[in-house]
Backbone as CSV, one residue per row, in Angstrom:
resi,resn,N_x,N_y,N_z,CA_x,CA_y,CA_z,C_x,C_y,C_z
1,MET,0.814,-1.216,0.212,0.010,0.013,-0.135,1.068,1.270,0.048
2,LYS,2.192,1.108,0.972,2.869,2.373,1.130,3.604,2.589,-0.574
3,LYS,3.926,1.536,-0.876,4.749,1.749,-2.562,3.323,2.446,-3.608
4,LEU,2.168,1.746,-3.558,1.220,2.354,-4.284,1.367,3.940,-4.055
5,THR,1.067,4.250,-2.671,0.891,5.498,-2.359,2.124,6.633,-3.374
6,CYS,3.303,5.983,-2.799,4.400,6.650,-3.076,4.373,6.774,-4.752
7,LEU,4.130,5.857,-5.615,4.138,5.752,-6.951,3.061,6.817,-7.309
8,PHE,1.832,6.877,-6.618,0.824,7.822,-7.205,1.522,9.166,-7.108
9,TYR,2.114,9.483,-6.068,2.468,10.955,-6.101,3.478,10.866,-6.906
10,PHE,4.409,10.324,-6.982,5.136,10.455,-8.225,4.811,10.844,-9.387
11,VAL,3.787,9.886,-9.862,2.823,10.151,-11.228,2.325,11.369,-11.181
12,LEU,1.515,11.879,-10.423,1.123,13.089,-10.120,2.258,14.415,-9.997
13,TRP,3.204,13.943,-9.601,4.395,15.592,-9.627,4.985,15.122,-10.899
14,PHE,4.835,13.941,-11.537,5.684,13.879,-12.971,4.803,14.793,-13.940
15,SER,3.089,14.514,-13.789,2.332,14.907,-14.583,2.119,16.469,-14.577
16,CYS,2.185,16.798,-13.241,2.174,18.320,-13.380,3.318,18.829,-13.942
17,THR,4.593,18.280,-13.498,5.645,19.214,-13.868,5.798,19.115,-15.591
18,TYR,5.472,17.885,-15.950,5.815,17.996,-17.518,4.715,18.408,-18.368
19,PHE,3.468,18.617,-17.827,2.474,19.270,-18.951,2.411,20.657,-18.324
20,SER,3.134,20.859,-17.292,3.040,22.409,-17.194,3.937,22.979,-17.715
21,SER,5.319,22.226,-17.937,6.225,22.570,-18.865,6.263,22.697,-20.287
22,ALA,5.606,21.568,-20.865,4.926,21.146,-22.166,4.141,22.403,-22.832
23,PHE,3.039,22.796,-22.082,2.229,23.665,-22.209,1.797,25.078,-21.735
24,ALA,3.278,25.450,-21.322,3.564,26.581,-20.703,3.287,27.992,-21.840
25,SER,2.575,28.783,-21.427,1.907,29.900,-22.208,3.476,30.624,-22.618
26,ASN,3.201,31.292,-23.782,4.310,32.318,-24.278,3.894,33.580,-23.813
27,SER,4.481,34.438,-23.204,3.759,35.609,-22.967,5.025,36.728,-22.623
28,ILE,4.630,38.241,-22.339,5.209,39.225,-22.233,4.674,39.755,-21.163
29,SER,5.030,39.882,-19.737,4.342,40.398,-18.663,5.218,41.743,-18.415
30,ILE,4.497,43.229,-18.184,5.172,44.387,-18.132,5.132,44.434,-16.594
31,LEU,6.315,44.562,-16.055,6.475,44.421,-14.488,6.935,45.912,-13.660
32,TYR,7.636,46.684,-14.604,7.629,47.904,-14.523,7.560,49.146,-15.301
33,ASP,6.577,50.288,-14.896,6.028,51.348,-15.918,5.794,52.318,-15.348
34,SER,5.603,53.267,-15.998,5.070,54.687,-15.303,3.563,54.709,-15.472
35,GLN,2.983,53.809,-16.152,1.246,53.643,-16.277,0.931,52.499,-16.103
36,THR,-0.251,52.503,-14.986,-0.935,51.134,-15.388,-2.495,51.212,-14.795
37,ASN,-3.236,50.240,-14.901,-4.527,50.372,-15.072,-4.938,49.308,-13.240
38,ASN,-3.997,49.124,-12.768,-4.058,48.228,-11.430,-3.796,48.942,-10.459
39,SER,-4.466,49.220,-9.182,-3.885,50.260,-8.346,-3.064,49.369,-7.402
40,GLU,-3.234,47.850,-7.457,-2.144,47.280,-6.280,-0.937,47.147,-6.850
41,LEU,-0.410,47.989,-7.919,0.940,47.671,-8.578,1.203,49.336,-8.124
42,MET,2.999,49.454,-8.422,3.488,50.510,-8.034,4.175,50.974,-9.104
43,THR,3.821,52.116,-9.819,4.279,52.828,-10.905,5.448,53.334,-10.751
44,GLY,6.500,53.617,-11.939,7.562,54.247,-11.592,8.274,54.489,-13.111
45,TRP,9.403,55.567,-13.042,9.711,55.844,-14.432,10.865,54.654,-14.829
46,GLY,10.717,54.349,-15.691,11.688,53.031,-16.363,10.975,51.926,-16.739
47,PHE,11.532,50.594,-16.644,10.938,49.777,-17.689,11.386,48.384,-17.264
48,SER,10.661,47.352,-17.123,11.059,45.810,-17.061,10.062,45.178,-17.410
49,ALA,10.225,43.865,-18.486,9.127,43.222,-18.717,9.957,41.616,-18.523
50,LEU,8.861,40.916,-18.120,9.404,39.273,-18.370,8.721,38.749,-19.515
51,VAL,9.398,37.924,-20.185,9.369,37.450,-21.301,9.085,35.659,-21.349
52,GLU,8.299,35.069,-21.151,7.870,33.749,-20.898,8.164,33.223,-22.392
53,LYS,8.919,31.902,-22.747,8.868,31.504,-23.950,9.489,29.819,-23.191
54,GLY,8.501,29.248,-23.245,8.485,27.897,-23.164,9.008,27.513,-21.536
55,SER,10.433,26.942,-21.373,10.854,26.960,-20.032,11.856,28.395,-19.714
56,LEU,11.923,29.046,-20.440,12.739,30.187,-20.422,11.760,31.599,-19.701
57,LYS,12.620,31.977,-18.980,12.046,33.315,-18.154,12.897,34.445,-18.256
58,ILE,12.674,35.146,-19.372,13.762,36.254,-19.596,13.349,37.417,-19.203
59,MET,14.192,38.358,-18.387,13.376,39.499,-17.828,14.176,40.722,-18.977
60,VAL,13.781,41.361,-19.728,14.413,42.678,-20.335,14.179,44.239,-19.438
61,ASP,15.612,44.612,-18.935,15.661,45.497,-18.135,14.713,45.402,-16.432
62,THR,15.304,45.916,-15.397,15.019,46.012,-13.988,14.608,46.883,-13.464
63,GLY,14.299,48.049,-14.162,13.429,49.223,-13.429,14.262,49.680,-12.936
64,TRP,13.743,50.910,-12.038,14.936,52.206,-11.298,14.809,51.708,-9.820
65,GLU,13.396,51.752,-9.389,13.262,51.795,-7.748,12.907,50.077,-7.463
66,VAL,13.960,49.569,-6.771,13.938,48.255,-6.575,12.770,47.648,-5.775
67,ASP,12.357,48.422,-4.594,11.255,48.091,-3.654,9.969,47.978,-4.733
68,LYS,9.876,48.886,-5.692,8.592,48.727,-6.909,8.625,47.586,-7.663
69,LEU,9.894,47.124,-8.278,10.140,46.163,-8.743,9.540,44.602,-7.707
70,GLN,10.289,44.605,-6.856,10.137,43.833,-6.022,8.330,43.525,-5.675
71,HIS,8.278,44.376,-5.299,6.464,44.558,-5.064,5.570,44.002,-6.281
72,ASN,6.191,44.624,-7.211,5.216,44.313,-8.779,5.496,42.575,-9.215
73,MET,6.611,42.540,-8.953,6.824,40.838,-9.372,6.129,40.043,-8.227
74,ALA,6.473,40.386,-7.036,5.412,39.338,-6.153,3.916,39.552,-6.347
75,GLU,3.414,40.822,-6.519,1.879,40.891,-7.193,1.308,39.993,-8.002
76,MET,2.403,40.091,-9.339,1.928,39.381,-10.208,2.563,37.999,-10.474
77,GLY,3.053,37.456,-9.625,3.298,35.823,-9.256,4.454,35.812,-9.768
78,TRP,5.489,36.708,-9.640,7.050,36.419,-10.003,7.718,36.390,-8.828
79,GLN,8.845,35.719,-8.710,9.778,35.696,-7.625,11.329,35.708,-8.753
80,PRO,12.328,36.089,-7.848,13.701,36.076,-8.590,14.262,34.859,-8.953
81,LYS,13.995,33.528,-8.109,14.382,32.690,-8.538,13.651,31.874,-9.746
82,ASP,12.654,32.453,-10.166,11.814,32.235,-11.541,12.626,32.613,-12.722
83,ILE,13.750,33.495,-12.954,14.271,34.274,-13.840,15.617,33.121,-13.915
84,THR,15.397,33.180,-15.489,16.500,32.521,-16.195,17.418,33.224,-17.091
85,HIS,17.406,34.446,-17.330,18.046,35.324,-17.926,17.573,36.689,-17.832
86,ILE,18.510,37.407,-17.911,18.527,39.257,-17.969,19.180,39.744,-18.950
87,ILE,18.593,40.759,-19.239,19.041,41.518,-20.793,18.818,42.697,-20.334
88,ILE,20.060,43.340,-19.903,19.777,45.011,-20.122,20.109,46.149,-21.524
89,SER,18.823,46.490,-21.630,18.768,46.947,-22.667,19.883,48.089,-23.286
90,HIS,20.021,48.893,-22.341,21.137,50.052,-22.474,21.347,50.678,-21.019
91,TRP,22.567,50.989,-20.532,22.906,51.446,-19.682,22.673,52.679,-18.814
92,HIS,21.187,52.774,-18.605,20.450,54.043,-18.219,20.145,53.384,-16.461
93,PRO,20.387,54.185,-15.502,19.586,53.493,-14.339,18.569,53.225,-14.446
94,ASP,17.329,53.839,-15.183,15.862,53.511,-14.965,15.750,52.137,-15.594
95,HIS,16.985,51.346,-16.034,16.550,50.328,-16.645,17.675,49.184,-16.380
96,TYR,18.454,49.541,-15.514,19.326,48.423,-14.899,19.471,48.444,-13.468
97,THR,18.726,49.328,-12.472,18.920,49.384,-11.318,18.643,48.331,-10.650
98,GLY,17.673,47.455,-11.088,17.255,46.352,-10.183,18.356,45.254,-10.255
99,LEU,18.840,45.303,-11.300,19.809,44.172,-11.524,20.569,43.268,-10.199
100,ARG,21.581,43.891,-9.628,21.890,43.383,-8.465,21.445,42.891,-7.096
101,TYR,20.035,43.672,-6.909,18.796,43.148,-6.248,18.877,41.495,-6.752
102,LEU,18.234,41.205,-7.796,18.001,39.954,-8.540,19.290,38.928,-8.374
103,LEU,20.425,39.655,-8.480,21.225,38.458,-8.759,21.719,38.160,-7.197
104,LYS,21.552,38.827,-6.158,21.749,38.631,-4.997,20.701,37.361,-4.331
105,LYS,19.433,37.604,-4.952,18.421,36.342,-4.874,18.754,35.239,-5.727
106,ASN,19.280,35.359,-7.046,19.308,34.387,-7.660,20.629,34.633,-8.444
107,ASN,21.472,33.882,-7.882,22.900,33.928,-8.808,23.314,33.211,-9.743
108,SER,22.190,32.254,-10.040,22.416,31.388,-11.305,21.948,32.106,-12.526
109,ILE,21.231,33.344,-12.770,20.892,33.823,-13.604,21.887,34.066,-14.659
110,GLN,21.478,34.032,-15.775,22.480,34.476,-16.880,22.051,35.796,-17.377
111,VAL,23.168,36.701,-17.393,23.040,37.750,-17.583,23.537,38.474,-19.042
112,PHE,23.205,39.232,-19.828,23.385,39.803,-21.031,23.462,41.426,-20.900
113,LEU,24.688,41.984,-21.282,24.802,43.364,-21.039,25.416,43.987,-22.270
114,PRO,25.104,45.397,-22.479,25.837,46.203,-23.476,27.197,46.351,-23.096
115,LYS,27.939,46.633,-24.422,29.331,46.790,-24.215,29.558,47.987,-23.247
116,ASP,29.114,48.794,-23.022,29.327,50.590,-22.293,28.984,49.987,-21.137
117,HIS,28.401,48.955,-20.521,28.352,48.659,-19.029,29.248,49.141,-18.155
118,SER,28.926,48.956,-16.800,29.915,49.561,-15.742,29.689,48.503,-14.715
119,PHE,29.144,47.637,-14.636,28.933,46.795,-14.076,29.704,45.684,-13.240
120,LYS,29.921,45.745,-12.092,31.320,45.037,-11.338,30.803,43.584,-10.931
121,ASN,31.316,42.540,-11.568,30.949,41.459,-11.436,31.787,40.772,-10.494
122,SER,31.014,40.608,-8.917,32.078,40.253,-7.758,31.451,38.894,-6.918
123,ASN,30.500,38.290,-7.639,30.060,37.033,-7.448,29.887,35.725,-8.254
124,ASN,31.017,36.022,-9.310,31.074,34.923,-10.367,29.787,34.668,-10.931
125,ILE,28.695,35.683,-11.075,27.873,35.879,-12.227,28.083,35.089,-13.563
126,GLN,27.328,34.841,-14.320,27.291,34.179,-15.667,26.713,35.864,-16.389
127,ILE,27.948,36.651,-16.923,27.795,37.703,-17.774,28.347,37.438,-18.904
128,LYS,27.721,37.883,-20.101,28.054,38.017,-21.239,28.216,39.377,-21.968
129,THR,29.072,40.145,-21.975,28.780,41.492,-22.876,28.794,41.026,-24.593
130,VAL,27.510,41.835,-24.946,27.126,41.175,-26.365,27.620,42.163,-27.304
131,ASP,28.441,41.640,-28.294,29.064,42.080,-29.224,28.631,41.500,-30.697
132,GLY,27.181,41.975,-31.259,27.003,41.456,-32.439,25.581,40.514,-32.155
133,HIS,24.998,39.955,-32.458,23.915,38.814,-32.297,24.343,37.947,-31.878
134,LEU,23.519,37.418,-30.714,23.725,36.146,-29.859,22.516,35.306,-29.590
135,LYS,22.805,33.981,-29.724,21.760,33.090,-29.550,21.607,32.735,-28.027
136,ILE,20.266,32.795,-27.576,20.221,32.121,-26.281,19.787,30.970,-26.253
137,ALA,19.013,30.632,-27.080,18.054,29.123,-27.260,17.604,29.109,-28.938
138,ASP,16.955,27.870,-29.044,16.039,27.897,-30.419,15.362,28.830,-30.377
139,ASP,15.171,29.857,-31.635,14.528,31.005,-31.902,14.334,32.287,-31.099
140,VAL,15.342,32.134,-29.895,15.509,33.314,-28.920,16.948,33.971,-29.237
141,PHE,16.801,35.405,-29.431,18.347,35.891,-29.716,18.468,37.222,-28.801
142,VAL,19.440,37.700,-28.800,19.923,39.021,-28.151,20.708,39.754,-29.311
143,LEU,20.182,40.899,-29.956,20.553,41.724,-30.910,21.455,42.972,-30.548
144,GLN,22.328,43.082,-31.007,23.036,44.413,-30.460,22.580,45.608,-31.853
145,THR,22.535,46.660,-31.129,22.439,47.526,-32.382,22.929,48.838,-31.980
146,ILE,23.525,49.875,-33.050,24.050,50.989,-32.509,23.058,52.412,-32.622
147,PRO,22.546,53.263,-31.163,21.505,53.509,-31.313,21.840,55.025,-32.066
148,ARG,20.890,55.870,-32.371,20.679,57.337,-33.100,21.579,57.967,-32.192
149,LYS,21.751,59.344,-32.645,22.340,60.141,-31.740,21.600,60.821,-30.840
150,SER,20.274,60.597,-30.772,19.577,60.730,-29.345,19.233,59.646,-28.263
151,GLY,20.147,58.967,-28.787,20.466,57.646,-27.876,20.895,58.078,-25.914
152,GLY,20.967,59.495,-25.711,21.412,59.983,-24.374,22.508,59.521,-23.975
153,GLY,23.433,59.261,-25.047,24.803,59.275,-24.359,25.169,57.645,-24.570
154,ILE,24.494,56.419,-24.787,24.838,55.347,-24.695,25.518,54.957,-26.149
155,LYS,26.527,54.040,-26.388,27.022,53.685,-27.551,26.544,52.194,-27.849
156,ASP,25.465,51.716,-27.353,25.148,50.377,-27.956,24.062,49.815,-27.321
157,GLU,22.857,49.289,-27.787,21.674,48.760,-27.077,21.512,47.355,-27.721
158,LEU,20.651,46.713,-26.528,20.181,45.363,-27.149,18.779,45.263,-26.604
159,THR,18.234,44.111,-27.919,17.122,44.134,-27.836,16.906,42.352,-27.766
160,LEU,15.699,41.769,-27.219,15.543,40.397,-27.272,14.559,40.220,-28.418
161,ALA,14.987,39.351,-29.320,14.054,38.611,-30.063,13.664,37.371,-30.407
162,VAL,12.390,37.255,-30.259,11.781,35.758,-30.060,10.969,35.132,-31.465
163,PHE,11.594,34.497,-32.386,11.084,34.365,-33.527,10.224,33.181,-33.459
164,THR,8.627,33.824,-33.396,7.363,32.831,-33.411,6.999,32.766,-34.708
165,SER,5.868,31.652,-34.711,5.257,31.186,-35.828,4.642,32.094,-36.778
166,GLU,4.318,33.571,-36.217,3.971,34.233,-36.899,4.579,35.473,-36.974
167,GLY,6.118,35.412,-36.834,7.122,36.189,-37.037,7.943,36.672,-35.557
168,PRO,8.857,37.740,-35.625,9.525,38.015,-34.396,8.647,39.208,-33.615
169,ALA,9.122,38.467,-32.610,8.320,39.552,-31.124,9.647,40.020,-30.670
170,LEU,9.766,41.454,-30.533,10.953,42.638,-30.299,10.644,43.199,-28.894
171,VAL,11.549,43.028,-28.027,11.377,43.624,-26.786,12.475,44.557,-26.185
172,SER,12.732,45.686,-25.937,13.764,46.541,-25.831,13.028,47.811,-24.558
173,GLY,14.091,48.223,-24.241,13.521,49.258,-23.315,13.356,50.351,-23.983
174,CYS,13.789,51.109,-24.939,13.870,52.018,-25.593,13.847,52.440,-26.994
175,PHE,14.252,51.266,-27.356,14.495,51.276,-28.850,15.249,52.671,-29.516
176,HIS,16.424,52.922,-29.021,17.052,53.917,-29.218,17.366,54.090,-30.617
177,THR,17.668,52.740,-31.561,18.008,52.291,-32.730,16.829,53.051,-33.593
178,GLY,15.770,53.085,-33.183,14.741,53.689,-33.735,13.699,52.434,-34.212
179,TRP,12.393,52.297,-34.136,11.732,51.367,-34.441,11.648,50.868,-35.743
180,PRO,11.683,51.734,-36.942,11.976,51.038,-38.063,12.976,50.374,-38.399
181,GLU,14.162,51.177,-37.936,15.166,50.748,-38.178,15.867,49.275,-37.302
182,MET,15.219,48.767,-36.219,15.011,47.822,-35.580,14.104,46.796,-36.571
183,ILE,13.342,46.993,-37.351,12.417,45.853,-38.161,13.258,45.766,-39.197
184,LYS,14.064,46.518,-39.642,15.051,45.980,-40.716,16.524,45.358,-40.387
185,LYS,16.806,45.611,-39.063,17.860,44.836,-38.672,17.268,43.307,-38.604
186,VAL,16.246,43.176,-37.683,15.589,41.644,-37.572,15.409,41.066,-38.658
187,GLY,15.222,42.076,-40.018,14.922,41.096,-41.003,15.959,40.844,-41.641
188,GLU,17.429,40.920,-41.374,18.601,40.230,-41.408,18.152,38.512,-41.271
189,LEU,17.542,38.317,-40.349,17.749,37.123,-39.624,16.375,36.268,-39.856
190,SER,15.332,37.331,-40.378,13.998,36.611,-40.456,13.173,37.037,-41.796
191,GLU,12.717,36.176,-42.594,11.807,36.513,-43.527,10.599,36.983,-43.358
192,LYS,9.781,36.422,-42.233,8.667,36.968,-41.810,8.716,38.183,-41.475
193,LYS,7.562,39.121,-41.735,7.383,40.097,-41.056,7.139,40.265,-39.431
194,PRO,7.710,41.341,-38.888,7.839,41.317,-37.466,6.214,41.408,-36.779
195,TYR,6.007,40.463,-35.784,4.558,39.925,-35.033,4.249,41.250,-34.488
196,LEU,5.152,41.844,-33.609,5.277,42.203,-32.169,6.492,43.133,-31.950
197,MET,6.185,44.274,-31.826,7.395,45.293,-30.918,6.844,46.066,-29.792
198,VAL,7.473,45.546,-28.635,7.168,46.102,-27.037,8.345,46.789,-26.627
199,GLY,8.079,47.768,-26.140,8.900,49.155,-25.275,8.820,50.446,-25.495
200,GLY,9.918,51.198,-25.297,9.662,52.581,-25.303,10.522,52.825,-26.746
201,GLY,10.400,54.308,-27.088,10.701,54.518,-28.082,10.935,56.103,-28.255
202,ARG,11.180,56.726,-27.183,11.004,58.609,-27.126,10.151,59.180,-27.907
203,PHE,9.207,58.257,-28.138,7.918,58.981,-28.896,7.451,60.461,-28.377
204,ILE,7.381,60.279,-27.141,6.831,61.538,-26.050,7.965,62.706,-26.502
205,ASP,9.151,62.713,-27.050,9.711,63.897,-27.571,9.592,64.118,-29.153
206,ASN,8.399,63.389,-29.824,8.305,63.390,-31.093,7.150,64.689,-31.506
207,THR,6.947,65.017,-32.346,5.893,66.095,-32.732,4.676,64.912,-33.357
208,GLU,3.506,65.460,-33.837,2.380,64.591,-34.401,2.825,64.199,-35.481
209,SER,3.353,65.138,-36.081,3.936,64.841,-37.876,4.947,63.989,-37.894
210,GLU,5.869,63.964,-36.952,7.020,62.841,-36.853,6.297,61.616,-36.547
211,LEU,5.380,61.520,-35.506,4.887,60.307,-35.229,3.903,59.851,-36.262
212,ASN,3.381,60.395,-37.404,2.823,59.809,-38.566,3.662,59.378,-39.464
213,ASP,4.934,60.048,-39.557,5.697,59.560,-40.521,6.500,57.890,-39.979
214,ILE,6.831,58.001,-38.537,7.190,56.727,-38.148,6.203,55.669,-37.931
215,ALA,4.868,56.049,-37.865,3.919,55.123,-37.607,3.393,54.225,-39.031
216,GLY,3.305,55.520,-40.074,3.379,55.002,-41.345,4.283,54.215,-41.880
217,GLU,5.413,54.381,-41.758,6.880,53.733,-42.163,6.539,52.024,-41.283
218,LEU,6.173,52.045,-40.247,6.135,50.628,-39.371,5.359,50.071,-39.920
219,GLN,3.889,51.013,-40.424,2.670,49.869,-41.200,3.375,49.350,-42.611
220,ARG,4.052,50.072,-43.335,4.862,49.944,-44.751,5.823,48.823,-44.594
221,LEU,6.478,48.516,-43.421,7.137,47.728,-43.269,6.694,46.206,-42.617
222,GLY,5.139,46.210,-42.333,4.629,45.128,-41.899,4.834,44.651,-40.731
223,LEU,5.090,45.899,-39.823,4.775,45.362,-38.257,3.152,45.282,-38.221
224,LYS,2.936,43.645,-37.210,1.241,43.714,-36.843,0.822,44.318,-35.629
225,ASN,1.647,43.866,-34.970,1.084,44.746,-33.159,2.132,45.650,-32.821
226,VAL,1.591,46.332,-32.056,2.398,47.593,-31.574,2.119,47.641,-29.701
227,GLY,3.229,47.553,-29.095,2.869,47.672,-27.869,3.820,48.960,-27.152
228,LEU,3.008,49.753,-26.881,3.819,51.139,-26.406,3.863,51.534,-24.983
229,ALA,5.180,51.319,-24.241,5.402,51.604,-23.066,6.717,52.188,-23.151
230,HIS,6.524,52.636,-21.306,7.821,53.599,-21.209,7.483,54.772,-21.814
231,CYS,8.677,54.994,-22.577,9.133,56.777,-23.378,8.293,56.641,-24.560
232,ALA,7.288,55.421,-25.157,6.665,55.543,-26.176,5.294,55.559,-25.725
233,ALA,5.117,55.764,-24.767,3.492,55.818,-24.223,3.199,57.286,-24.041
234,GLY,1.782,57.492,-24.234,1.320,58.924,-24.147,0.220,59.125,-24.733
235,SER,-0.424,60.246,-24.464,-1.634,60.622,-25.216,-1.588,60.572,-26.739
236,LEU,-0.588,61.513,-27.178,-0.235,61.980,-28.486,0.386,60.713,-29.330
237,PRO,1.027,59.854,-28.955,1.467,58.692,-29.607,0.262,57.609,-29.849
238,GLU,-0.440,57.294,-28.836,-1.640,56.565,-28.751,-2.384,57.225,-29.843
239,LYS,-2.570,58.426,-30.007,-3.869,58.918,-30.844,-3.459,58.795,-32.219
240,VAL,-1.749,59.162,-32.464,-1.556,58.970,-33.991,-1.443,57.109,-34.363
241,PHE,-0.700,56.272,-33.333,-0.879,54.938,-33.632,-2.063,54.394,-33.951
242,VAL,-3.301,54.517,-33.384,-4.177,53.952,-33.368,-4.896,54.011,-34.752
243,LYS,-4.517,55.130,-35.775,-4.904,55.402,-36.563,-4.165,54.296,-37.747
244,TYR,-3.051,53.927,-37.277,-2.074,52.964,-38.376,-2.366,51.580,-37.878
245,PHE,-2.699,51.345,-36.495,-2.825,50.075,-36.275,-4.380,50.264,-35.243
246,PRO,-5.432,50.311,-35.830,-6.703,50.371,-35.123,-6.924,49.109,-34.092
247,ASP,-6.641,47.959,-34.648,-7.025,46.855,-33.771,-5.805,46.028,-33.227
248,HIS,-4.620,46.616,-33.433,-3.568,46.062,-32.918,-2.512,47.023,-32.348
249,LEU,-3.193,47.695,-31.791,-2.112,48.635,-30.623,-2.602,48.494,-29.586
250,ILE,-1.432,48.090,-28.669,-1.437,47.285,-27.315,-0.850,48.387,-26.309
251,LYS,-1.694,48.724,-25.300,-1.165,50.132,-24.465,-0.373,48.689,-23.250
252,ALA,1.075,48.814,-23.280,1.671,47.926,-22.515,1.727,48.501,-21.273
253,LYS,1.007,48.812,-20.725,1.074,49.243,-19.118,1.550,48.291,-18.169
254,LEU,2.157,48.896,-17.121,2.190,48.129,-15.870,1.433,47.114,-15.405
255,GLY,1.501,45.664,-15.705,0.459,44.597,-15.091,0.241,44.076,-16.450
256,GLU,0.034,44.715,-17.494,-0.412,44.085,-18.465,0.477,42.558,-19.002
257,VAL,-0.443,41.904,-19.571,0.404,40.330,-19.793,-0.049,40.317,-21.421
258,ILE,1.051,40.189,-22.201,0.802,39.971,-23.587,1.032,38.506,-24.252
259,ASN,0.000,38.113,-24.714,0.606,36.517,-25.199,1.081,36.966,-26.733
260,ILE,1.933,35.906,-26.902,2.854,35.730,-28.272,2.473,34.205,-28.368
261,PRO,2.406,34.142,-29.814,2.524,32.747,-30.351,3.644,31.687,-30.038
């Protein structure tokens, strides 16, 4: 009887583990942003998103105020121990400040940093400084690009690219490279039109005419879905982009979970 009981619990554990992994959803959870529709979450200037791709849990940027990141992760059901990888898109404090906190809680995380970072690795953390394009896993890449002059003094920038059945999904903190330029860059690796872009873009600095030019070019380049977050979000960018992507504009605010193929 005891053996049968042990066997039952083993089969139950194996089934839960295997099937939860096999059928894990692919998604992008916004963990840190200045806007939210959820009063239980804590807003702040900066960006962080957790991309779930099968067994991979990849965080893109780590926000600015650690207490807010910690609170939001817990509220949304995530812990540092869940994270497998961290990508810092560029070396600005509203994108990298939470990094050291997360590594203190989980030193097995693999970290990918831009070349101009100043992070001091004192605990033998697995850190890669990205120069070019780097494959993390099947259909998952870190892309390195050179920002435009408006890049706030940064010398290079990283973007997470997940190649889905419906085209690449791109996530980055600010896309200082430029959204259209980023689509052209990922086109070097995939013939499919981009499925989704999520992140900032300094659109809050653009005029309405400039935003129309950007949105129109993104539409011509075949972008299917737009997720405005951080410095890309705001009433004017939303007003313009909804004209070009009426059914495919996502307000990627703190607390939102965006499903991907």
